N, C-alpha and C positions, 0 to 999 in steps of 0.2 A: 364637512370635507369628506370625500370618499375614502373608504378604508384603505384602498391601495395607495392613496397619496401619502398617508401616514407611514405605511410600510416603505414606500420609496424614499421618504425623508430619512428614515432610520438606516436604510441601506446606503444612502449617499454619505451619511455621517460615518458609517462603518468604514467605507472605502477611503474617506478622507484620512482616517487614522492609519490605515494600512499604507497608503501612499506617502503619508508623512514619515512613517518609520522607514520606508524605502529610500526616500530622499536623504534622510539623515545618514543611513548606512552607505549610500552611494559614495559619499565623500571619503569613505575609508577603503575604497576599492582601487588599488594601485596596479594590479596585474591579474593574470589569468588564474593564479592560485587563489587570489582573493575572490574572484568571481565564482570559482568552482567549489572551494572549501573554506572561504572566509579567512584565508591565511592561517588556518589551523589555530584559531584563537577562541574557539567556542568554550564557554564556561560550563560547569557541571549542570547548573539549573537550566540553562538554555538548551543544552544538549538533551537533557532528559525530556522536557516538555515538547521540544521540537521533534524529537524522535517519536514520542508518543502520538502527537497530533498528526504527524505526517503518515502514521500507520492507521489512523482512524479516519477513514475516508467517508464519502457520502454513504457508503455501505453501512457504516456504524449508525448513522443517524436515520437512515431510511429503511435499510433492509433488515438489520437485526431486530428492531422493534416489530417489523412486519412479520418476520418469521415467528416470533413469540406470539404475536397477535393471532396468527393463523393456526399455529400448531401447539402452542403452550410451552411448558417448562422443559420439554425435551431439548430445547435449544440452549439450555444451561451448558451443555457439553461443548457446543460451538464456542460460546463466550469463554469458557474455561480453557479450551485449547488455544485460543488467541492470546489470552493473558499469560498462560504458561510459556508459550513460544516467545512472547515478548521478553519474559524474564530470562529464559535460557539463552537467548541470543546475546544479551548483555553479558551473562556469566561466561559463555563459551567464546565469543568472538571479539568483544570490545577491546580488551587490552592487547591481544596478539595482533589483531588487524591494525590497530593504531601504530604499534611498534614497527610492523613490517612495512607499512606504507610510508612512514617517516624515513626508515632506513633506506628504502628504495626510491624515495622522492616520487611516489606514485600519486596521481590526482584522481584516478578512477580505478574501479575494480578490474576492468580489462587490462589496464596498464600494470596494476599490481601483479596479476597473473603472469603477464609476459615476463616480468622481471623475477618473479618467484621461481619460474621454471626455466629461465634462461633461454627463452624462445627467440631465436634470431631471424626466423622466417616471417614473423608477423601474423602467422595463421591463427594462433589462439586469440590474440588481441582483436583481430578483425572479426573472427567468428563471434566472439563474446560481445563485441560492439553491435553486430547485426541482430543477435538474439535479444540483447538488452533493449534496443530500439523497438523491436517487435512487441515485447511484453509491455514496455513503458507506454507505447502509443495506445495499446488496448486499455491500460489503466487510466490514461488521460481521457479516453473516450468515456469510461465509466463515470469520471468526474463531470464531464460536460453534460452527459445525459442526466445525472443527478441534479446538476444545477438547472438544467432545462425544465425538469419536473417541478422544481421549486418555482421558477418564474411562471410556468404555465398555470400552476395552482393559484398563485398570488394575483397575477394580472389577467387571469381568465383567458389565456391564449389557447389556440387550437392545439390539442395534444398530438395530432398526427400530420398536420399539414404545414403551412408556412409558419404558423405560430411556433412549432417545435424548432424549425430551422433558425428562426430569429433568436429563440431562447438559447440555443446552443452557441450561436455567435456572440451573444451578449455575455454569456458565461466565460467564453474564451477571452474576450477583451478584458473582462474584469480580472481574470487570473494573470494575463500578460502585463497588465498595467503596472503592478508593483514588482513583479518578478523581473521584468525587463529593466527596471530602473536600478534596483539595488543588489541583484545577484544573491549569492548564498547567504550572506549576513542578513539581508532584508527578509529572505524567506524564513530563516531560522528565528529571527526576532518576532516577526509577525505570527509565526507558528505558536510561540509561547502565548501571545495574546489570544489567539484563536483556540488554543487548548482550554484556556480558562472559560471562554465563551461557551464552548461545547458542553463542558461539565455543568456549568450554571444552567444551561437550557434544559438539560435532563432533570436536574434537581427540581426546578420550578414546575415542569410539566408533570412529573411523577407525583409530587405533593398535591398539585391541583386535581389530578385525576382521582387520587385516592380520597381526597376530601369531598369531591363533588358527588360521590355515590355513597349510599348508606353503608354498603359492605362490598368493597371492590373484589373480594375473594369468592363471591357467590354469583349465581346466575347462569353458569355454564354446565351445571351438573348433568342436565338432561341431554344436551346436545354434544358435549365434549367431556365425558366422564374421566378421561385421563389427562385433562388439561393441566392440572396442578401437580402431576406426578412426573419427576424428571426421568423416571425409568420406563415410561410408557408414552405412546403417541396420544393425540387428543381423543382417539377412540377407545383408549384403555388397553391397547395391544402392547405387549412388552417390546422394548427396543432391541433390535438385533445387533450383533457384533459390528456390522458395517457402519452403524451410526457413530459408535465410539471411535472407530478407525478413521472415519471422515473428520471427526472433531480434532483428532491428532494432526490431520493434514492441514487444518487451519493454523495450527501452531508451527508446523514445519515450514510454512511459507515465510516466516520471519527470517529464517537463515539465508534466504535468497533475496530479501527485500533490499535492493540496492540503496534506497533512500535512507534506510536505517543504518546500513553499513557505512554509508558516507558520513553520517553524523559521528560515528566512532572515529573515523579518519580525521575529522575536523576538530576533535577535542584538544584543548590546549595542554591538559595535564592528566596523566593516567591515574593520578591519585584521586581524581574526582569520580572515577568510575563507580566505586561502591555507593557513594551518595547519590549519583545519578540513577543508578539502578533502583534504589529505594524510592526516589521521587517519581520515576516512571511508573512503578507499581502502585504508588500512592495515588496516582492519577488514573491509571488504566483500570484497576480493579473497580472503583466506584463508577467509572464511565460505562464500562461494559455491563456492569450489574444493573445500573439504572436504565440502560438501553433495553435490556431484557425485561426489567420490571415494568417499563412503560407499555410494552406490548401485552404484558400479562393483565394489567389492570385497566386497559383502555375500553374493553368491550362493555362493561356495565355502565360506565360514564357516558359513552357514546349512545348506548341504547336509551338512556334517560333523556337524551337530547333528540332522539329520533334521527340520528345521523347514520347513514350507510356509506361504507367505503368499498367501492368496487375494485380498486387497486390498492392492495395492502401496503405497497411501497410509498404511498402518499399519506400514511397514518400520521406521522409527525407533522406534516404540513397542514393536514385537516384539523388536528387538535389545536395547533397554534392559532388557527383562524377562528375556530368555533368557540373556544373557551376563554379567549383573552381579548382585551381592548386592542385595536389595531397597533397602537404604539408598543404595547407589551408583546403582542404577537410578532411585530416586526423585529423586536429584539431577540425573540426566541428563534425566529427564522434565520437570523444571522448566524445561529449555531450551525445550521445546515450549510450556509454559505462558508462558514469557517472550516467545516469538515471537507467540503469540496475543494476549497482553495488550498488548505494546508497540505493536501495530498497532490492535487494537480500542479501546484507551483513547484513542489519538490521534484515531481516526475518530469516536468518540462525542463527545469534547470539541469537535472541529471541527464536527460536526453541530449540537450544542447552540448553539455560537457563531453559526453561520450562521442557524439558526432564529430566535434571539433578536435578532440584529443585522440580518438581511437580508430575512426574510419580512415583508412590509409590515404586516399586522395585528398580528403579534407584536411588531414593532419599535415600533409606536405604543403598545402596552401598556407595553413596557419603558421607553420614554422618559418615561413618567409616574411611574416608580418611582425611589426613591432607590437609592443604590449597593447596599446590602444586599439590597434587593428584586430588583434586576436579577441579581445573582449567584445568588440563590435560584431565580429563574426559569430561569437557565441550567442549574442543577442538575436542576430538574424536567424540563426538556426532554431532558436527558441520559438520564434514566430512561425517558421516553416513547419516545424513538427506540430505545433499547436493547430495550424491550419489543416494539416493532414488528418489529425485526430478529429477535427470538427467536420470535415468532409465525411469521414467514416461514420461519425455519430449521426449525421443527417440522413445518409443513405441506408444505414443499417442500425437503427436505434434499438439494439438488444436491451434486455433488462440489466439493471445495475448488478444484480446478483450474478448473472451469467458471466458478465465481463470480468468482474472482480475474482470470481472463482478461477478463471483461467489465468488472469494476470498475476494474482497472488500465488496460487498454487504452482503455476508454470515457472515463475521466477524462483520459487523455493526449490523446485526440482532441478532446474538448470544450474543455478548458482550455489545453492546451499551445500550439497555434498562436496563440490570441488573446493569451495572456500574453506569449509571445516577441515577437510583432508589436507589442504595446503597449509593450514595453520598448525596442524597437530602431527602430521605424518612426515617424518624426515625422508622416507623412501619414495614418497609420492612423486610421480614424474609427469612430463609433458604429455605423453601418450595417454596416460590415465586421465589427465585433466580434459583433454579433447574428447575422450570417450564419454566421460561423465557429463560434459556440457551438451553434447549432441544427443545422447540417449535420454537425458532428463527432459530436454526440450521436446523431443519427438514423442516420448511416451505420454507426457502430460497433455500435449496438444491433441493427440489421437484419443486419449481417454475422454477429454472434454467434448470432442466432436461426437464420440459415441453416446455420451450422455444427452447431447442435444438431438440425437437421432439423425445426424447428417446423412442425407440420402446417398450422396456420392460414396461415402465411406461404407455404408451398408451394402451398396451395389458391389463394391470391391470385395467385401467379405463373402458375399454370395458367389461371386465369380471364382474366388479361391477355394470355395467349398467349406467355409467356416460359418455360414449363416446359422446353422443349427446350434453350434456352440455359443455364438454371439447371442442368439435368442434365449438360451438357457441362462446365460449370465445376466441378461436384461431382466429376466423374471425375478431373480433374487436381488435385484437392485444394485449390482456391483458397480455399474457405471456412474451411480450417484455419489460415490466416494470422491472426496476432494482430489483433484488430479495431482496434488503434491505427493500423496501417499505412494501410488505406483511409480511416479516419476522419481522420487527420492530413492525408493527401494531399488529400482533397476539401475539408476545412475550410480549409486553407491557400490553395488555388487560389481558392475562392469568396470567401473573406474579402478577398484581394487584389483580385480582379476587381470586387467590389461597392464597395470603397473607392475604386478608381480611377474608377468610374462615377458616384460621388456626390460631393457637395461636401466640400472639405477641412475639417478641424476649425477651430474658432475660434482667433483669435490668442491668447486666454487659455490655451487648451489647449496650443498649441505653445510658448508661453512657459514653461509649467510643465515641459514635456518638456525644453526647453533648460536650464532651471535645475537640474533633477534630474541631468542628465547633464553638467553643467558641471564642469570641473576645480576651480572655485572653490567648489563645494558644500561647506558646512560640516556635518560630522557632529556631532550633539549629544553624542556620546560623548566627544569631545575638543575641544569648543568652549571658548574662553576663558571663565572665570567672570566674571559681571558683579556 
């Protein structure tokens, strides 16, 4: 039997499990709140692993090992930044966000903001919805491209022609299959299963690579003298300040990751938050450590097999195919599928929720519908947004790294400062929120375009007389910093400045803030029965 047949059988069994979970959870979906937030019934364990796996996209399985494989231990700081951000967002945002969204009966972050600031114009909610869909669509594109790379490698499809197009569409259908059926609860339950699959895949691969070569820590001394030093690049040159600043940016992205914030909103009991934080860290620390380790120890093992990898982002895929029997390799490749699916499904569900609940004209249509019609509308929007992402992925197949860099960093810049200030600053007002949202989005996007060397933007800087300054900044590598860093910095400063320069919020808004953050606040999860 051909190798690809074994892999196909494993993939089919894997999706049977996912779809089975989805059908089981579909029976518990009675209204739009169930479709969007699972009726706020998520337990601590499910929340922890669902939040973790939805943040570990195909980037974790394909790009992080590739970065370590190409450049060495310097990418320890990238992994550390991500893990630190994942921990901080639990500590900083989980309890207050859950309380606020329960008190205001908000199902999405744009709706929460509207009620937090008492915006009766709908401007903040609509703007936040549009920006959310912009970044979420890019994130879905990264997942579809990562899934396409997997299918191209396994089934020997054309990487740049019709084979890529077919692979993107197959990935989309796979993600939609169970997300469409079961909604938020299906996504959350399948994410738990997928989180365990991802971690198991890295454990098996790392052990195999280390045991298959006599000494996995040698063989690179002559070509990459700084490979094993976290404070130098592979050539042995000391890392500059910008490297560490960029690593911080990967952590800052967590504060604007709407799919993580949504998990906090869906928790049944805030008393589960400390335990969930520990579980998330107990999963994230080994996962990202092993992703890094895989890239570090792969070279000697691959050299012993005479295997060359022209595209480092295919490292995990090649190792799974070269070192293992097709059945085992297929099981390992499902870890990539899990990473792609666990992020793409959350993003698509989030996008459909925001589109139906927060885009004005769609919300007006939804409000006229009965519960079943609103859920059906959410499902149709799920498909529509997925198709849009697929079209973009087909006609503009950028690298997974580039897309995730903007989507993760951009969301951190756009939503992180406003959300944290909204939760902690009583004086924060609508004008400041609008300023933070717009400036964070604009700065992070422009920064990313400068890093890509976008010709239109470069022509504009030249026309404005800034080309010399831009060139100087390019030489020191400043545009390579994760876009979350400049975006968060500018958005925070401007949001605070505008808030202080404008009128304070109304007494009604400050009373809501005080009530939510009061020690006497009563959690519906353990309120006395009436």
